[in-house]
C-alpha positions, -999 to 999 in steps of 0.1 A, spaced: 0 0 0 28 24 9 46 17 -24 14 24 -44 9 56 -25 45 67 -32 41 59 -69 9 80 -70 27 109 -53 57 106 -76 35 106 -107 16 136 -94 48 155 -87 62 146 -121 30 158 -138 31 191 -119 68 195 -126 64 192 -164 31 210 -167 45 243 -155 32 265 -183 -4 277 -188 -19 295 -218 -25 332 -211 -30 346 -247 -39 331 -280 -37 354 -310 -56 335 -337 -87 336 -360 -108 366 -368 -97 386 -338 -60 383 -346 -54 419 -357 -75 434 -328 -46 424 -305 -22 447 -324 -16 483 -333 -5 493 -368 28 512 -370 26 541 -395 57 562 -386 89 563 -407 108 531 -405 134 533 -376 157 510 -396 157 535 -425 139 510 -448 126 518 -482 91 512 -470 58 529 -463 40 514 -434 2 518 -436 -26 517 -411 -52 490 -407 -81 506 -428 -57 513 -457 -41 478 -454 -75 462 -457 -86 484 -486 -53 477 -505 -54 440 -498 -24 439 -476 -41 421 -447 -68 395 -444 -78 360 -434 -79 326 -451 -86 290 -440 -59 271 -422 -51 234 -419 -71 233 -387 -101 248 -403 -98 281 -384 -90 314 -401 -53 323 -403 -42 359 -405 -20 370 -434 0 402 -440 15 412 -473 33 440 -491 23 459 -522 27 435 -551 13 455 -580 26 491 -581 59 507 -590 69 525 -557 94 553 -562 89 565 -526 90 531 -509 69 500 -511 38 497 -489 39 472 -461 25 464 -427 41 464 -393 20 453 -363 29 456 -325 11 437 -297 -10 459 -274 1 437 -245 36 436 -229 53 406 -215 79 398 -189 92 363 -194 72 333 -207 70 308 -235 60 322 -270 50 298 -297 42 311 -332 26 287 -357 36 300 -392 20 287 -424 40 310 -447 68 336 -445 79 362 -470 99 341 -494 136 346 -501 136 377 -523 161 405 -531 154 436 -510 132 421 -483 138 421 -446 111 402 -427 111 398 -390 92 383 -361 106 399 -329 100 414 -295 112 447 -280 109 468 -249 107 505 -241 136 529 -241 154 508 -267 179 493 -264 177 493 -226 144 474 -226 159 448 -248 151 431 -281 147 395 -291 148 388 -328 132 353 -332 130 352 -370 149 375 -392 170 377 -424 175 396 -456 177 393 -494 186 357 -505 196 343 -471 183 308 -464 191 304 -427 174 322 -398 193 347 -376 183 350 -339 197 380 -321 195 398 -288 200 436 -286 206 453 -252 223 482 -235 256 477 -217 263 447 -194 248 417 -212 271 391 -227 264 354 -234 285 323 -235 296 304 -266 294 272 -245 257 272 -241 245 241 -260 225 246 -291 223 234 -327 229 269 -341 262 287 -346 269 317 -324 287 345 -343 288 373 -316 285 372 -278 281 408 -267 245 418 -268 253 455 -263 243 474 -295 274 496 -290 299 468 -281 335 474 -290 348 451 -316 314 444 -331 294 462 -359 270 488 -346 237 473 -334 250 437 -341 241 423 -307 247 387 -298 237 364 -327 231 328 -335 227 316 -371 206 285 -377 223 257 -396 189 244 -409 181 254 -445 144 249 -437 145 276 -411 140 307 -433 123 320 -464 117 296 -493 130 266 -473 104 272 -446 76 276 -471 86 244 -489 77 224 -458 44 242 -452 59 264 -425 64 254 -389 67 266 -353 91 288 -335 91 285 -297 109 311 -276 114 305 -238 124 335 -218 133 329 -182 155 345 -155 184 323 -166 183 323 -204 165 329 -237 161 298 -259 146 294 -293 135 262 -310 124 257 -346 101 228 -356 94 223 -394 58 212 -400 66 182 -422 87 168 -393 72 159 -360 61 189 -340 63 180 -303 31 163 -291 29 184 -260 27 216 -281 -1 202 -302 -19 193 -269 -15 227 -254 8 215 -226 43 226 -239 73 212 -220 106 227 -233 125 202 -212 115 174 -236 124 192 -269 161 186 -271 187 212 -279 174 246 -289 184 262 -321 197 292 -301 206 293 -265 215 327 -249 229 323 -214 258 338 -195 267 371 -179 234 388 -184 204 397 -163 175 384 -184 151 402 -161 168 437 -161 180 437 -197 146 425 -211 114 440 -198 79 449 -210 84 433 -244 59 436 -272 55 412 -301 62 427 -336 57 413 -371 68 433 -401 84 433 -436 106 462 -445 130 467 -475 166 477 -479 176 499 -449 203 493 -424 207 456 -432 192 445 -465 205 477 -481 239 477 -464 248 442 -477 232 447 -512 266 450 -529 277 416 -515 246 399 -527 238 384 -561 210 408 -561 234 436 -571 237 420 -606 201 430 -612 202 466 -601 229 487 -586 209 496 -555 184 479 -533 160 508 -536 159 506 -574 150 469 -573 123 473 -546 107 503 -564 106 489 -599 99 451 -596 66 447 -578 61 412 -593 92 401 -573 71 403 -541 42 381 -550 53 357 -523 63 383 -497 35 376 -472 31 362 -437 4 337 -429 1 331 -392 -21 303 -377 -16 315 -342 7 331 -316 3 314 -282 18 329 -250 23 307 -220 34 317 -185 46 296 -156 19 285 -132 19 301 -97 39 280 -73 56 259 -100 90 263 -83 78 241 -54 68 212 -77 
């Protein structure tokens, strides 16, 4: 009898230990865009883009809904695909109304802007008083890149270790945007080694999921292509990062992930050229088409037919009260 009781208690404690996350927000379906504000100011990254508001985006066919694999409506966001745009191409940038301090963020992506010259798509999070509130770039890349870049941007005093285990390749370790010995605003960066993680490769496997866990000790990012097995616990709404194996990116080290990252908002956008896609244009095969990034983006609207996001959901989980004692 005692042994049975102990087994029962052990099983209960194990269940409580793994089921530490509970769903707090689910951005999905017809209410997706109501959770976001539309950014209409000049692009802070100096992109060759014109961000438009929600009414204009609906009128111009840059946002909408379509059926997803689950039968629910998925939200999509596009760029102008029909007009020559000498003053910058129309696009959409949305920012969550809600702010977050730690948690587990899982985005289910059906389609991303495909690998195209001039584009700079990103799914990211940022805090107030940038860079002191921190920034987490979960999905980002430019031009013809085929591997995802994951980057942290902070003020002074945040460095990470190259020895934190992950499947990605860490290229820089100082998250400070003004760090000596690094390019301005480079931050600490990990490059995925998976050709399915970005752009055309991701679309070829019908998208997938990016999961970002932000705790007091670290920030970890996993990528799960849809055509391979997405963890069962995610599909059941009981995510347990401890069972997922090595993350694609693992940021841990001499950094306060509480003080350097706070009150973060979720952002999805596609910009063009600017401080990254434009800066590296001359080193890209794209330069054989036009001499400048802006010239290409302005004059080739047909190049952007596949430059759209399709999002099934963004789910935010937080640790249950009292989980530490489990």
